[in-house]
N, C-alpha and C positions, 0 to 999 in steps of 0.2 A: 504494500500500500504506500504510494508516494506521499510524502509530506513536504510542506514548505512553511516558511515563516513570513508572516505579513505584519509588520509593526508589532512584533511580540505575540501575535496570535498564531497558533499552530493550525495549519490547514491540512486536513487529511482527505485524500481523494479515494473514494471507494468506487471501483469500476468492475464491470462484468456482472456476475450473478451474486446476489446476496441471499443465500438460502441456508437450509439447515446444515449443509456440508461446510460452507465457508464462514458462517456467522460466528462460530466459536473462536477461530483464529483472528478474525477481524475485531470482534469484541474484546478479546484479550489485548490486542495491540492498542486499541483505543483506550482501554482502562489503564494500560501502562503509560500512555501519553498523559493521562490525567494525573497519574502518580508523580510525574515530573513537575507538576504545578505550573503550567504555562499561564500566561495572562488570559488566555482564552483558547477555545478549541472550536474550530469550524469543521464540520463533517460534510463533505460534498458527496452526495449520492448520485454518481454518474453511472448508474446501473441500467442494465436492460432487463433485469428480473429481480424482484424483491419479494421474498417469501414471508410467511407469517412469523418465522423465527426471528427475522430482522425486526419485525414490528414489536416483538417483546424485548429485544435488546436495547432499542432506542430509549424507552422510558427508564430503563435501568441505568443507562449511560447518563441521562439527565440527572437522575437521583445522585449518582456518584459525583457528578460535576458540582451539584449544589452542595453536597456535604464537604467538598474540598474547596468551595468558594471559587470555582473556576467558571468563567463564562462559557456557555455552550450555545452554538447555533447550528442548525441543520440546513443545508442547501439542497432543495429539491426542485429541479427545473424540468426534468424529463418525466414523461407520463408513467414510466415504469416505477418511479418513486412516488410521484404525486398521487396517483390513483389509490394505491393501498393505504397511504397515509390519510387520505380523505375518507375512504370507506371505513376505516377503523377509528376515525375522529382523532387520530394522533396530531393532525395538523392544527387542532384546536388547543392541544396541551403542550406541544413541543414548540420551541422557538424556531420556526421554519422561515427561510428567506428564499428569494428567487435567484440571488447571485452571491458569490463569495464576497464581493465588495460590500454589498448590503449587510451580509451576515457579520463581517468583521466590524463594520461601523456600529451595528447594534450591540455588539459585545463591548465596545469602547464607551458607548453612551450610557448603558444601564448597568446597575449592580447585578451580580449573578443571581442573588436570592429573589429579586423581585421581577425577573423577566417573564413576560407572558407573550404568547403568540397572538398576533392579530392578522395572520396570513390568510389570504384567499387567492385562488388562482386569478391571474390577471383578467380583468373584464367580467368576472363573475359577480353577480349580485347576490345578496342574501337569499336564502331559500324562501320561495313564495309561501310555503305552508307555515313557516314560523312567523311570517309577518302578514298573514292573511287579514287579520282584523285591522292592522294599521293601514294597509294598502286598499282596503275595501273590496277584496276579492274573496270568493268562496274557495276555501282550501281544497274542497273535494270536487269542485266543478271540473269538467274535462278540459276546458281551455282557459280556466281562470277568469271567467267573465265577471264583470262588475256586478255586484249584487244590486238588485233594484231597491229603492227606498220604500216602496209600497208593499202591501201584503202579497204573499206568494200564492 
């Protein structure tokens, strides 16, 4: 796994497959990097496949980073990384960014303990079902038509 230093922040690039065969070795390497107490750790997921074992390793990585007071950010720009993280809702709990530059800036801006993710894929609006009442649409209607003001 190639690593580089960007202004004191360690950037680790994971490429290829991140599945149950490779996740132990990659997780161990990332945990070892945390033990070195860098100013921050950016994990770039440049993968073409990401399995469920990787989805369980990432929250553990975040927990260890918080316990060591090391800033952590995940870069997920490819669909193979974005889709599983969105389907499992990890994009709501992990500090996910679109680029390495954005991730390293977020590590420098915020303290590690208080970091929260506000990431959404570019151009995507909040779910219509969650905001149905606010937007005045019926969450269960087929096309999301505007509700009529009168009786049904």
